[in-house]
PQR file of N, CA, C, O and H, with PARSE charges and radii, in Angstrom:
ATOM      1  N   UNK A   1      93.898 122.846  98.386 -0.4000 1.5000
ATOM      2  CA  UNK A   1      94.670 122.355  99.935 -0.0000 2.0000
ATOM      3  C   UNK A   1      95.344 121.410  99.929  0.5500 1.7000
ATOM      4  O   UNK A   1      94.755 120.432  99.468 -0.5500 1.4000
ATOM      5  N   UNK A   2      96.737 121.157 100.356 -0.4000 1.5000
ATOM      6  CA  UNK A   2      97.955 120.575  99.825 -0.0000 2.0000
ATOM      7  C   UNK A   2      97.825 119.209 100.833  0.5500 1.7000
ATOM      8  O   UNK A   2      97.583 119.318 102.035 -0.5500 1.4000
ATOM      9  H   UNK A   2      97.216 121.951 100.731  0.4000 1.0000
ATOM     10  N   UNK A   3      98.056 117.714 100.045 -0.4000 1.5000
ATOM     11  CA  UNK A   3      98.183 116.770 100.920 -0.0000 2.0000
ATOM     12  C   UNK A   3      99.398 116.092 100.419  0.5500 1.7000
ATOM     13  O   UNK A   3      99.712 116.074  99.229 -0.5500 1.4000
ATOM     14  H   UNK A   3      98.252 117.626  99.069  0.4000 1.0000
ATOM     15  N   UNK A   4     100.107 115.504 101.424 -0.4000 1.5000
ATOM     16  CA  UNK A   4     101.307 114.862 101.366 -0.0000 2.0000
ATOM     17  C   UNK A   4     100.983 113.276 100.972  0.5500 1.7000
ATOM     18  O   UNK A   4     100.517 112.500 101.807 -0.5500 1.4000
ATOM     19  H   UNK A   4      99.853 115.518 102.391  0.4000 1.0000
ATOM     20  N   UNK A   5     101.269 112.906  99.672 -0.4000 1.5000
ATOM     21  CA  UNK A   5     100.558 111.773  99.294 -0.0000 2.0000
ATOM     22  C   UNK A   5     102.038 110.531  99.347  0.5500 1.7000
ATOM     23  O   UNK A   5     101.825 109.318  99.343 -0.5500 1.4000
ATOM     24  H   UNK A   5     101.648 113.536  98.994  0.4000 1.0000
ATOM     25  N   UNK A   6     103.390 111.088  99.392 -0.4000 1.5000
ATOM     26  CA  UNK A   6     104.459 110.660  99.648 -0.0000 2.0000
ATOM     27  C   UNK A   6     105.270 111.001 100.976  0.5500 1.7000
ATOM     28  O   UNK A   6     105.681 112.109 101.322 -0.5500 1.4000
ATOM     29  H   UNK A   6     103.564 112.072  99.396  0.4000 1.0000
ATOM     30  N   UNK A   7     105.406 109.763 101.649 -0.4000 1.5000
ATOM     31  CA  UNK A   7     105.929 110.108 103.058 -0.0000 2.0000
ATOM     32  C   UNK A   7     107.600 109.412 102.628  0.5500 1.7000
ATOM     33  O   UNK A   7     107.738 108.397 101.944 -0.5500 1.4000
ATOM     34  H   UNK A   7     105.072 108.863 101.369  0.4000 1.0000
ATOM     35  N   UNK A   8     108.546 110.086 103.108 -0.4000 1.5000
ATOM     36  CA  UNK A   8     109.791 109.515 102.943 -0.0000 2.0000
ATOM     37  C   UNK A   8     109.910 108.979 104.444  0.5500 1.7000
ATOM     38  O   UNK A   8     109.302 109.258 105.477 -0.5500 1.4000
ATOM     39  H   UNK A   8     108.433 110.910 103.663  0.4000 1.0000
ATOM     40  N   UNK A   9     110.979 108.067 104.126 -0.4000 1.5000
ATOM     41  CA  UNK A   9     111.503 107.232 105.336 -0.0000 2.0000
ATOM     42  C   UNK A   9     112.537 108.382 105.701  0.5500 1.7000
ATOM     43  O   UNK A   9     113.020 109.284 105.017 -0.5500 1.4000
ATOM     44  H   UNK A   9     111.473 107.841 103.286  0.4000 1.0000
ATOM     45  N   UNK A  10     112.725 107.958 107.252 -0.4000 1.5000
ATOM     46  CA  UNK A  10     113.884 108.866 107.587 -0.0000 2.0000
ATOM     47  C   UNK A  10     115.462 108.961 107.411  0.5500 1.7000
ATOM     48  O   UNK A  10     115.888 108.475 108.459 -0.5500 1.4000
ATOM     49  H   UNK A  10     112.332 107.225 107.808  0.4000 1.0000
ATOM     50  N   UNK A  11     116.199 109.214 106.883 -0.4000 1.5000
ATOM     51  CA  UNK A  11     116.998 109.501 106.381 -0.0000 2.0000
ATOM     52  C   UNK A  11     118.338 110.085 107.439  0.5500 1.7000
ATOM     53  O   UNK A  11     117.824 110.958 108.138 -0.5500 1.4000
ATOM     54  H   UNK A  11     115.852 109.609 106.032  0.4000 1.0000
ATOM     55  N   UNK A  12     119.194 110.001 107.656 -0.4000 1.5000
ATOM     56  CA  UNK A  12     120.010 110.146 108.459 -0.0000 2.0000
ATOM     57  C   UNK A  12     121.495 110.790 107.535  0.5500 1.7000
ATOM     58  O   UNK A  12     122.115 110.118 106.710 -0.5500 1.4000
ATOM     59  H   UNK A  12     119.612 109.292 107.089  0.4000 1.0000
ATOM     60  N   UNK A  13     121.749 111.874 107.834 -0.4000 1.5000
ATOM     61  CA  UNK A  13     122.959 112.851 106.859 -0.0000 2.0000
ATOM     62  C   UNK A  13     124.174 111.632 107.147  0.5500 1.7000
ATOM     63  O   UNK A  13     124.096 110.666 107.906 -0.5500 1.4000
ATOM     64  H   UNK A  13     121.245 112.419 108.504  0.4000 1.0000
ATOM     65  N   UNK A  14     125.302 112.047 106.265 -0.4000 1.5000
ATOM     66  CA  UNK A  14     126.014 111.298 106.208 -0.0000 2.0000
ATOM     67  C   UNK A  14     127.091 112.633 105.139  0.5500 1.7000
ATOM     68  O   UNK A  14     126.984 113.155 104.029 -0.5500 1.4000
ATOM     69  H   UNK A  14     125.366 112.832 105.648  0.4000 1.0000
ATOM     70  N   UNK A  15     128.243 112.710 106.510 -0.4000 1.5000
ATOM     71  CA  UNK A  15     129.203 113.893 105.666 -0.0000 2.0000
ATOM     72  C   UNK A  15     129.880 113.641 104.858  0.5500 1.7000
ATOM     73  O   UNK A  15     130.099 112.433 104.951 -0.5500 1.4000
ATOM     74  H   UNK A  15     128.330 112.287 107.412  0.4000 1.0000
ATOM     75  N   UNK A  16     130.483 114.116 103.917 -0.4000 1.5000
ATOM     76  CA  UNK A  16     131.294 113.748 103.450 -0.0000 2.0000
ATOM     77  C   UNK A  16     132.668 113.792 103.753  0.5500 1.7000
ATOM     78  O   UNK A  16     133.064 114.253 104.824 -0.5500 1.4000
ATOM     79  H   UNK A  16     130.305 115.097 103.841  0.4000 1.0000
ATOM     80  N   UNK A  17     133.771 113.144 102.496 -0.4000 1.5000
ATOM     81  CA  UNK A  17     135.242 113.313 103.333 -0.0000 2.0000
ATOM     82  C   UNK A  17     135.554 114.717 103.649  0.5500 1.7000
ATOM     83  O   UNK A  17     135.031 115.815 103.462 -0.5500 1.4000
ATOM     84  H   UNK A  17     133.450 112.770 101.626  0.4000 1.0000
ATOM     85  N   UNK A  18     136.565 114.265 104.175 -0.4000 1.5000
ATOM     86  CA  UNK A  18     137.436 115.844 104.599 -0.0000 2.0000
ATOM     87  C   UNK A  18     138.047 116.712 103.518  0.5500 1.7000
ATOM     88  O   UNK A  18     139.019 116.325 102.869 -0.5500 1.4000
ATOM     89  H   UNK A  18     136.989 113.372 104.326  0.4000 1.0000
ATOM     90  N   UNK A  19     137.558 117.713 103.359 -0.4000 1.5000
ATOM     91  CA  UNK A  19     138.177 118.761 102.564 -0.0000 2.0000
ATOM     92  C   UNK A  19     137.590 118.764 101.202  0.5500 1.7000
ATOM     93  O   UNK A  19     138.159 119.122 100.171 -0.5500 1.4000
ATOM     94  H   UNK A  19     136.768 118.027 103.886  0.4000 1.0000
ATOM     95  N   UNK A  20     135.855 118.127 101.384 -0.4000 1.5000
ATOM     96  CA  UNK A  20     135.261 117.996 100.457 -0.0000 2.0000
ATOM     97  C   UNK A  20     133.880 118.779 100.941  0.5500 1.7000
ATOM     98  O   UNK A  20     133.857 119.028 102.146 -0.5500 1.4000
ATOM     99  H   UNK A  20     135.393 117.836 102.222  0.4000 1.0000
ATOM    100  N   UNK A  21     132.913 119.133 100.295 -0.4000 1.5000
ATOM    101  CA  UNK A  21     131.770 120.040 100.680 -0.0000 2.0000
ATOM    102  C   UNK A  21     130.797 119.181 100.208  0.5500 1.7000
ATOM    103  O   UNK A  21     131.097 118.300  99.402 -0.5500 1.4000
ATOM    104  H   UNK A  21     132.931 118.931  99.316  0.4000 1.0000
ATOM    105  N   UNK A  22     129.259 119.382 100.757 -0.4000 1.5000
ATOM    106  CA  UNK A  22     128.429 118.214 100.163 -0.0000 2.0000
ATOM    107  C   UNK A  22     127.142 119.337  99.960  0.5500 1.7000
ATOM    108  O   UNK A  22     126.872 120.330 100.635 -0.5500 1.4000
ATOM    109  H   UNK A  22     129.016 120.097 101.411  0.4000 1.0000
ATOM    110  N   UNK A  23     126.533 118.826  98.877 -0.4000 1.5000
ATOM    111  CA  UNK A  23     125.105 120.111  98.527 -0.0000 2.0000
ATOM    112  C   UNK A  23     124.141 118.869  98.613  0.5500 1.7000
ATOM    113  O   UNK A  23     124.355 117.722  98.221 -0.5500 1.4000
ATOM    114  H   UNK A  23     126.752 118.018  98.329  0.4000 1.0000
ATOM    115  N   UNK A  24     123.300 119.262  99.074 -0.4000 1.5000
ATOM    116  CA  UNK A  24     121.696 118.596  99.485 -0.0000 2.0000
ATOM    117  C   UNK A  24     120.226 119.279  98.938  0.5500 1.7000
ATOM    118  O   UNK A  24     119.576 120.168  99.488 -0.5500 1.4000
ATOM    119  H   UNK A  24     123.126 120.193  99.392  0.4000 1.0000
ATOM    120  N   UNK A  25     119.991 118.712  97.942 -0.4000 1.5000
ATOM    121  CA  UNK A  25     118.894 119.499  97.283 -0.0000 2.0000
ATOM    122  C   UNK A  25     117.543 118.580  98.065  0.5500 1.7000
ATOM    123  O   UNK A  25     117.491 117.395  98.396 -0.5500 1.4000
ATOM    124  H   UNK A  25     120.519 117.989  97.496  0.4000 1.0000
ATOM    125  N   UNK A  26     116.519 119.701  98.183 -0.4000 1.5000
ATOM    126  CA  UNK A  26     114.856 119.101  98.234 -0.0000 2.0000
ATOM    127  C   UNK A  26     114.148 120.271  97.551  0.5500 1.7000
ATOM    128  O   UNK A  26     114.463 121.419  97.237 -0.5500 1.4000
ATOM    129  H   UNK A  26     116.561 120.663  97.914  0.4000 1.0000
ATOM    130  N   UNK A  27     113.231 119.624  97.466 -0.4000 1.5000
ATOM    131  CA  UNK A  27     111.945 120.653  96.833 -0.0000 2.0000
ATOM    132  C   UNK A  27     110.813 119.747  96.596  0.5500 1.7000
ATOM    133  O   UNK A  27     110.631 118.536  96.470 -0.5500 1.4000
ATOM    134  H   UNK A  27     112.974 118.692  97.721  0.4000 1.0000
ATOM    135  N   UNK A  28     110.016 121.007  96.584 -0.4000 1.5000
ATOM    136  CA  UNK A  28     108.430 120.762  96.822 -0.0000 2.0000
ATOM    137  C   UNK A  28     107.702 121.001  95.410  0.5500 1.7000
ATOM    138  O   UNK A  28     108.163 121.975  94.814 -0.5500 1.4000
ATOM    139  H   UNK A  28     110.164 121.990  96.686  0.4000 1.0000
ATOM    140  N   UNK A  29     106.907 120.484  94.898 -0.4000 1.5000
ATOM    141  CA  UNK A  29     105.689 121.159  93.755 -0.0000 2.0000
ATOM    142  C   UNK A  29     104.369 120.661  94.396  0.5500 1.7000
ATOM    143  O   UNK A  29     104.226 119.650  95.083 -0.5500 1.4000
ATOM    144  H   UNK A  29     106.532 119.693  95.382  0.4000 1.0000
ATOM    145  N   UNK A  30     103.414 121.590  94.030 -0.4000 1.5000
ATOM    146  CA  UNK A  30     102.135 121.763  94.282 -0.0000 2.0000
ATOM    147  C   UNK A  30     101.279 121.335  93.165  0.5500 1.7000
ATOM    148  O   UNK A  30     101.479 122.077  92.203 -0.5500 1.4000
ATOM    149  H   UNK A  30     103.530 122.411  93.471  0.4000 1.0000
ATOM    150  N   UNK A  31     100.354 120.376  92.903 -0.4000 1.5000
ATOM    151  CA  UNK A  31      99.780 120.074  92.168 -0.0000 2.0000
ATOM    152  C   UNK A  31      98.576 121.080  91.607  0.5500 1.7000
ATOM    153  O   UNK A  31      98.439 121.294  90.402 -0.5500 1.4000
ATOM    154  H   UNK A  31     100.192 119.773  93.685  0.4000 1.0000
ATOM    155  N   UNK A  32      97.937 121.521  92.368 -0.4000 1.5000
ATOM    156  CA  UNK A  32      97.338 122.568  92.280 -0.0000 2.0000
ATOM    157  C   UNK A  32      97.863 124.073  91.851  0.5500 1.7000
ATOM    158  O   UNK A  32      97.112 125.044  91.955 -0.5500 1.4000
ATOM    159  H   UNK A  32      98.048 121.347  93.347  0.4000 1.0000
ATOM    160  N   UNK A  33      98.884 124.159  91.481 -0.4000 1.5000
ATOM    161  CA  UNK A  33     100.021 125.394  91.190 -0.0000 2.0000
ATOM    162  C   UNK A  33     100.431 125.404  90.033  0.5500 1.7000
ATOM    163  O   UNK A  33     100.158 124.438  89.319 -0.5500 1.4000
ATOM    164  H   UNK A  33      99.493 123.370  91.397  0.4000 1.0000
ATOM    165  N   UNK A  34     101.082 126.324  89.595 -0.4000 1.5000
ATOM    166  CA  UNK A  34     101.926 126.143  89.062 -0.0000 2.0000
ATOM    167  C   UNK A  34     103.728 126.681  89.040  0.5500 1.7000
ATOM    168  O   UNK A  34     104.521 127.124  88.209 -0.5500 1.4000
ATOM    169  H   UNK A  34     101.304 127.108  90.175  0.4000 1.0000
ATOM    170  N   UNK A  35     103.727 126.324  90.462 -0.4000 1.5000
ATOM    171  CA  UNK A  35     104.916 126.894  91.110 -0.0000 2.0000
ATOM    172  C   UNK A  35     105.644 125.595  92.102  0.5500 1.7000
ATOM    173  O   UNK A  35     104.902 124.703  92.513 -0.5500 1.4000
ATOM    174  H   UNK A  35     103.084 125.965  91.138  0.4000 1.0000
ATOM    175  N   UNK A  36     107.106 125.577  92.432 -0.4000 1.5000
ATOM    176  CA  UNK A  36     107.272 124.735  93.043 -0.0000 2.0000
ATOM    177  C   UNK A  36     108.345 125.645  93.504  0.5500 1.7000
ATOM    178  O   UNK A  36     108.705 126.583  92.793 -0.5500 1.4000
ATOM    179  H   UNK A  36     107.708 126.302  92.098  0.4000 1.0000
ATOM    180  N   UNK A  37     108.916 125.390  94.759 -0.4000 1.5000
ATOM    181  CA  UNK A  37     109.982 125.468  95.422 -0.0000 2.0000
ATOM    182  C   UNK A  37     111.143 124.423  95.873  0.5500 1.7000
ATOM    183  O   UNK A  37     110.942 123.305  96.347 -0.5500 1.4000
ATOM    184  H   UNK A  37     108.623 124.628  95.336  0.4000 1.0000
ATOM    185  N   UNK A  38     112.427 125.043  95.616 -0.4000 1.5000
ATOM    186  CA  UNK A  38     113.738 124.133  95.784 -0.0000 2.0000
ATOM    187  C   UNK A  38     114.824 124.392  96.762  0.5500 1.7000
ATOM    188  O   UNK A  38     115.477 125.394  96.471 -0.5500 1.4000
ATOM    189  H   UNK A  38     112.590 125.951  95.230  0.4000 1.0000
ATOM    190  N   UNK A  39     115.130 123.898  97.625 -0.4000 1.5000
ATOM    191  CA  UNK A  39     115.903 124.308  98.550 -0.0000 2.0000
ATOM    192  C   UNK A  39     117.575 123.580  98.429  0.5500 1.7000
ATOM    193  O   UNK A  39     117.886 122.564  97.808 -0.5500 1.4000
ATOM    194  H   UNK A  39     114.599 123.084  97.862  0.4000 1.0000
ATOM    195  N   UNK A  40     118.214 124.231  99.014 -0.4000 1.5000
ATOM    196  CA  UNK A  40     119.291 123.693  98.952 -0.0000 2.0000
ATOM    197  C   UNK A  40     120.684 124.023  99.673  0.5500 1.7000
ATOM    198  O   UNK A  40     121.295 125.046  99.363 -0.5500 1.4000
ATOM    199  H   UNK A  40     117.961 125.057  99.519  0.4000 1.0000
ATOM    200  N   UNK A  41     121.152 123.178 100.598 -0.4000 1.5000
ATOM    201  CA  UNK A  41     122.209 123.206 101.452 -0.0000 2.0000
ATOM    202  C   UNK A  41     123.738 122.472 101.394  0.5500 1.7000
ATOM    203  O   UNK A  41     124.028 121.332 101.032 -0.5500 1.4000
ATOM    204  H   UNK A  41     120.656 122.347 100.851  0.4000 1.0000
ATOM    205  N   UNK A  42     124.916 123.967 102.073 -0.4000 1.5000
ATOM    206  CA  UNK A  42     126.369 123.516 101.344 -0.0000 2.0000
ATOM    207  C   UNK A  42     126.598 123.229 102.874  0.5500 1.7000
ATOM    208  O   UNK A  42     126.285 123.985 103.793 -0.5500 1.4000
ATOM    209  H   UNK A  42     124.680 124.893 102.367  0.4000 1.0000
ATOM    210  N   UNK A  43     127.321 121.754 103.000 -0.4000 1.5000
ATOM    211  CA  UNK A  43     127.471 121.692 104.596 -0.0000 2.0000
ATOM    212  C   UNK A  43     129.190 121.093 104.175  0.5500 1.7000
ATOM    213  O   UNK A  43     129.491 120.646 103.068 -0.5500 1.4000
ATOM    214  H   UNK A  43     127.575 121.139 102.254  0.4000 1.0000
ATOM    215  N   UNK A  44     130.052 121.217 105.240 -0.4000 1.5000
ATOM    216  CA  UNK A  44     131.540 120.288 105.325 -0.0000 2.0000
ATOM    217  C   UNK A  44     131.135 119.238 105.876  0.5500 1.7000
ATOM    218  O   UNK A  44     130.033 118.817 106.228 -0.5500 1.4000
ATOM    219  H   UNK A  44     129.807 121.580 106.138  0.4000 1.0000
ATOM    220  N   UNK A  45     132.538 118.737 105.915 -0.4000 1.5000
ATOM    221  CA  UNK A  45     132.822 117.369 106.715 -0.0000 2.0000
ATOM    222  C   UNK A  45     132.377 117.206 108.193  0.5500 1.7000
ATOM    223  O   UNK A  45     132.085 116.158 108.768 -0.5500 1.4000
ATOM    224  H   UNK A  45     133.433 119.079 105.629  0.4000 1.0000
ATOM    225  N   UNK A  46     132.389 118.418 108.659 -0.4000 1.5000
ATOM    226  CA  UNK A  46     131.624 118.557 110.623 -0.0000 2.0000
ATOM    227  C   UNK A  46     130.392 118.757 110.373  0.5500 1.7000
ATOM    228  O   UNK A  46     129.570 118.603 111.276 -0.5500 1.4000
ATOM    229  H   UNK A  46     132.626 119.270 108.192  0.4000 1.0000
ATOM    230  N   UNK A  47     129.965 119.175 108.987 -0.4000 1.5000
ATOM    231  CA  UNK A  47     128.414 119.174 108.905 -0.0000 2.0000
ATOM    232  C   UNK A  47     127.852 120.992 109.326  0.5500 1.7000
ATOM    233  O   UNK A  47     126.650 121.174 109.519 -0.5500 1.4000
ATOM    234  H   UNK A  47     130.632 119.300 108.253  0.4000 1.0000
ATOM    235  N   UNK A  48     128.717 122.045 109.412 -0.4000 1.5000
ATOM    236  CA  UNK A  48     128.742 122.889 109.186 -0.0000 2.0000
ATOM    237  C   UNK A  48     128.280 123.510 108.314  0.5500 1.7000
ATOM    238  O   UNK A  48     128.652 123.368 107.149 -0.5500 1.4000
ATOM    239  H   UNK A  48     129.694 121.897 109.255  0.4000 1.0000
ATOM    240  N   UNK A  49     127.293 124.403 108.711 -0.4000 1.5000
ATOM    241  CA  UNK A  49     126.304 124.544 107.280 -0.0000 2.0000
ATOM    242  C   UNK A  49     126.866 126.035 106.869  0.5500 1.7000
ATOM    243  O   UNK A  49     126.873 126.957 107.684 -0.5500 1.4000
ATOM    244  H   UNK A  49     126.990 124.518 109.657  0.4000 1.0000
ATOM    245  N   UNK A  50     127.406 126.193 105.314 -0.4000 1.5000
ATOM    246  CA  UNK A  50     128.469 127.073 104.464 -0.0000 2.0000
ATOM    247  C   UNK A  50     127.474 127.753 104.000  0.5500 1.7000
ATOM    248  O   UNK A  50     127.421 128.897 104.452 -0.5500 1.4000
ATOM    249  H   UNK A  50     127.401 125.444 104.651  0.4000 1.0000
ATOM    250  N   UNK A  51     126.362 127.363 102.986 -0.4000 1.5000
ATOM    251  CA  UNK A  51     125.523 127.987 102.583 -0.0000 2.0000
ATOM    252  C   UNK A  51     124.312 127.667 102.586  0.5500 1.7000
ATOM    253  O   UNK A  51     124.175 126.459 102.776 -0.5500 1.4000
ATOM    254  H   UNK A  51     126.405 126.434 102.620  0.4000 1.0000
ATOM    255  N   UNK A  52     123.149 128.346 102.429 -0.4000 1.5000
ATOM    256  CA  UNK A  52     121.633 128.034 102.292 -0.0000 2.0000
ATOM    257  C   UNK A  52     121.170 128.971 101.149  0.5500 1.7000
ATOM    258  O   UNK A  52     121.349 130.181 101.011 -0.5500 1.4000
ATOM    259  H   UNK A  52     123.259 129.328 102.275  0.4000 1.0000
ATOM    260  N   UNK A  53     120.398 127.900 100.215 -0.4000 1.5000
ATOM    261  CA  UNK A  53     119.205 128.768  99.359 -0.0000 2.0000
ATOM    262  C   UNK A  53     118.162 128.046  98.856  0.5500 1.7000
ATOM    263  O   UNK A  53     118.409 126.898  98.486 -0.5500 1.4000
ATOM    264  H   UNK A  53     120.252 126.917 100.327  0.4000 1.0000
ATOM    265  N   UNK A  54     116.608 128.634  98.725 -0.4000 1.5000
ATOM    266  CA  UNK A  54     115.712 128.852  98.639 -0.0000 2.0000
ATOM    267  C   UNK A  54     115.043 129.488  97.666  0.5500 1.7000
ATOM    268  O   UNK A  54     115.096 130.717  97.644 -0.5500 1.4000
ATOM    269  H   UNK A  54     116.407 129.566  99.026  0.4000 1.0000
ATOM    270  N   UNK A  55     114.149 128.648  96.496 -0.4000 1.5000
ATOM    271  CA  UNK A  55     114.062 129.777  95.245 -0.0000 2.0000
ATOM    272  C   UNK A  55     112.200 129.010  95.103  0.5500 1.7000
ATOM    273  O   UNK A  55     111.707 127.917  95.381 -0.5500 1.4000
ATOM    274  H   UNK A  55     114.107 127.649  96.514  0.4000 1.0000
ATOM    275  N   UNK A  56     111.842 129.905  94.707 -0.4000 1.5000
ATOM    276  CA  UNK A  56     110.320 129.621  94.216 -0.0000 2.0000
ATOM    277  C   UNK A  56     110.819 129.666  92.642  0.5500 1.7000
ATOM    278  O   UNK A  56     111.699 130.372  92.150 -0.5500 1.4000
ATOM    279  H   UNK A  56     112.243 130.793  94.482  0.4000 1.0000
ATOM    280  N   UNK A  57     109.902 128.605  91.962 -0.4000 1.5000
ATOM    281  CA  UNK A  57     110.046 128.491  90.531 -0.0000 2.0000
ATOM    282  C   UNK A  57     108.729 128.467  89.901  0.5500 1.7000
ATOM    283  O   UNK A  57     107.758 127.948  90.451 -0.5500 1.4000
ATOM    284  H   UNK A  57     109.187 128.032  92.361  0.4000 1.0000
ATOM    285  N   UNK A  58     108.683 129.070  88.661 -0.4000 1.5000
ATOM    286  CA  UNK A  58     107.221 129.007  88.432 -0.0000 2.0000
ATOM    287  C   UNK A  58     107.394 127.912  87.106  0.5500 1.7000
ATOM    288  O   UNK A  58     108.503 127.569  86.697 -0.5500 1.4000
ATOM    289  H   UNK A  58     109.472 129.492  88.215  0.4000 1.0000
ATOM    290  N   UNK A  59     106.350 127.522  86.627 -0.4000 1.5000
ATOM    291  CA  UNK A  59     105.922 126.711  85.132 -0.0000 2.0000
ATOM    292  C   UNK A  59     107.060 125.297  85.196  0.5500 1.7000
ATOM    293  O   UNK A  59     107.568 124.979  84.120 -0.5500 1.4000
ATOM    294  H   UNK A  59     105.449 127.800  86.959  0.4000 1.0000
ATOM    295  N   UNK A  60     107.370 124.623  86.229 -0.4000 1.5000
ATOM    296  CA  UNK A  60     108.176 123.736  86.504 -0.0000 2.0000
ATOM    297  C   UNK A  60     107.248 122.124  87.070  0.5500 1.7000
ATOM    298  O   UNK A  60     107.189 121.809  88.258 -0.5500 1.4000
ATOM    299  H   UNK A  60     106.958 124.881  87.103  0.4000 1.0000
ATOM    300  N   UNK A  61     106.888 121.657  86.436 -0.4000 1.5000
ATOM    301  CA  UNK A  61     106.044 120.376  86.692 -0.0000 2.0000
ATOM    302  C   UNK A  61     107.415 119.348  86.993  0.5500 1.7000
ATOM    303  O   UNK A  61     107.278 118.898  88.131 -0.5500 1.4000
ATOM    304  H   UNK A  61     106.936 121.913  85.470  0.4000 1.0000
ATOM    305  N   UNK A  62     108.229 119.016  86.584 -0.4000 1.5000
ATOM    306  CA  UNK A  62     109.128 117.939  87.245 -0.0000 2.0000
ATOM    307  C   UNK A  62     110.143 118.083  87.785  0.5500 1.7000
ATOM    308  O   UNK A  62     111.072 118.743  87.322 -0.5500 1.4000
ATOM    309  H   UNK A  62     108.340 119.381  85.660  0.4000 1.0000
ATOM    310  N   UNK A  63     110.157 117.250  89.303 -0.4000 1.5000
ATOM    311  CA  UNK A  63     111.029 117.652  90.232 -0.0000 2.0000
ATOM    312  C   UNK A  63     113.000 117.220  90.181  0.5500 1.7000
ATOM    313  O   UNK A  63     113.837 117.333  91.076 -0.5500 1.4000
ATOM    314  H   UNK A  63     109.402 116.713  89.679  0.4000 1.0000
ATOM    315  N   UNK A  64     113.116 116.821  89.021 -0.4000 1.5000
ATOM    316  CA  UNK A  64     114.651 116.671  88.336 -0.0000 2.0000
ATOM    317  C   UNK A  64     114.883 117.944  87.731  0.5500 1.7000
ATOM    318  O   UNK A  64     115.796 118.699  88.065 -0.5500 1.4000
ATOM    319  H   UNK A  64     112.436 116.729  88.293  0.4000 1.0000
ATOM    320  N   UNK A  65     114.042 118.171  86.835 -0.4000 1.5000
ATOM    321  CA  UNK A  65     114.003 119.571  86.186 -0.0000 2.0000
ATOM    322  C   UNK A  65     114.422 120.947  86.903  0.5500 1.7000
ATOM    323  O   UNK A  65     115.155 121.896  86.623 -0.5500 1.4000
ATOM    324  H   UNK A  65     113.300 117.558  86.564  0.4000 1.0000
ATOM    325  N   UNK A  66     113.569 120.570  87.990 -0.4000 1.5000
ATOM    326  CA  UNK A  66     113.686 121.663  89.282 -0.0000 2.0000
ATOM    327  C   UNK A  66     114.801 121.757  89.868  0.5500 1.7000
ATOM    328  O   UNK A  66     115.347 122.836  90.097 -0.5500 1.4000
ATOM    329  H   UNK A  66     112.974 119.800  88.217  0.4000 1.0000
ATOM    330  N   UNK A  67     115.311 120.529  90.208 -0.4000 1.5000
ATOM    331  CA  UNK A  67     116.790 120.266  90.881 -0.0000 2.0000
ATOM    332  C   UNK A  67     117.943 120.963  90.157  0.5500 1.7000
ATOM    333  O   UNK A  67     118.803 121.643  90.717 -0.5500 1.4000
ATOM    334  H   UNK A  67     114.867 119.652  90.022  0.4000 1.0000
ATOM    335  N   UNK A  68     117.864 120.725  88.908 -0.4000 1.5000
ATOM    336  CA  UNK A  68     118.569 120.823  87.737 -0.0000 2.0000
ATOM    337  C   UNK A  68     118.674 122.055  87.812  0.5500 1.7000
ATOM    338  O   UNK A  68     119.799 122.484  88.069 -0.5500 1.4000
ATOM    339  H   UNK A  68     117.165 120.172  88.454  0.4000 1.0000
ATOM    340  N   UNK A  69     117.788 122.832  87.656 -0.4000 1.5000
ATOM    341  CA  UNK A  69     118.004 124.544  87.389 -0.0000 2.0000
ATOM    342  C   UNK A  69     118.303 125.001  88.385  0.5500 1.7000
ATOM    343  O   UNK A  69     119.221 125.821  88.360 -0.5500 1.4000
ATOM    344  H   UNK A  69     116.875 122.483  87.447  0.4000 1.0000
ATOM    345  N   UNK A  70     117.766 124.724  89.468 -0.4000 1.5000
ATOM    346  CA  UNK A  70     118.319 124.976  90.904 -0.0000 2.0000
ATOM    347  C   UNK A  70     120.093 124.903  90.892  0.5500 1.7000
ATOM    348  O   UNK A  70     120.850 125.849  91.113 -0.5500 1.4000
ATOM    349  H   UNK A  70     117.021 124.058  89.488  0.4000 1.0000
ATOM    350  N   UNK A  71     120.481 123.446  90.556 -0.4000 1.5000
ATOM    351  CA  UNK A  71     121.639 123.446  90.608 -0.0000 2.0000
ATOM    352  C   UNK A  71     122.828 124.515  89.699  0.5500 1.7000
ATOM    353  O   UNK A  71     123.901 125.014  90.039 -0.5500 1.4000
ATOM    354  H   UNK A  71     119.866 122.678  90.377  0.4000 1.0000
ATOM    355  N   UNK A  72     122.047 124.557  88.439 -0.4000 1.5000
ATOM    356  CA  UNK A  72     122.990 125.434  87.640 -0.0000 2.0000
ATOM    357  C   UNK A  72     122.863 127.187  87.994  0.5500 1.7000
ATOM    358  O   UNK A  72     123.557 127.917  87.286 -0.5500 1.4000
ATOM    359  H   UNK A  72     121.175 124.152  88.162  0.4000 1.0000
ATOM    360  N   UNK A  73     122.134 127.733  88.895 -0.4000 1.5000
ATOM    361  CA  UNK A  73     122.441 129.103  89.323 -0.0000 2.0000
ATOM    362  C   UNK A  73     123.036 129.084  90.415  0.5500 1.7000
ATOM    363  O   UNK A  73     123.383 130.139  90.947 -0.5500 1.4000
ATOM    364  H   UNK A  73     121.571 127.140  89.470  0.4000 1.0000
TER
END
């Protein structure tokens, strides 16, 4: 059973400067499993979604490692 032990405060998206793209990452790890999932979104200064990706990774326990691996792909 999965229980959410950390609740993130509400965060408002801030657009990037004109002619710049913004990449946002988010991930989830499961304590009782050896898998994790990381997602990324790329948006322009208007907030228009340009690309999105979601990947399942195995044998990754650290969220920073997970985000770094995803960014490199």
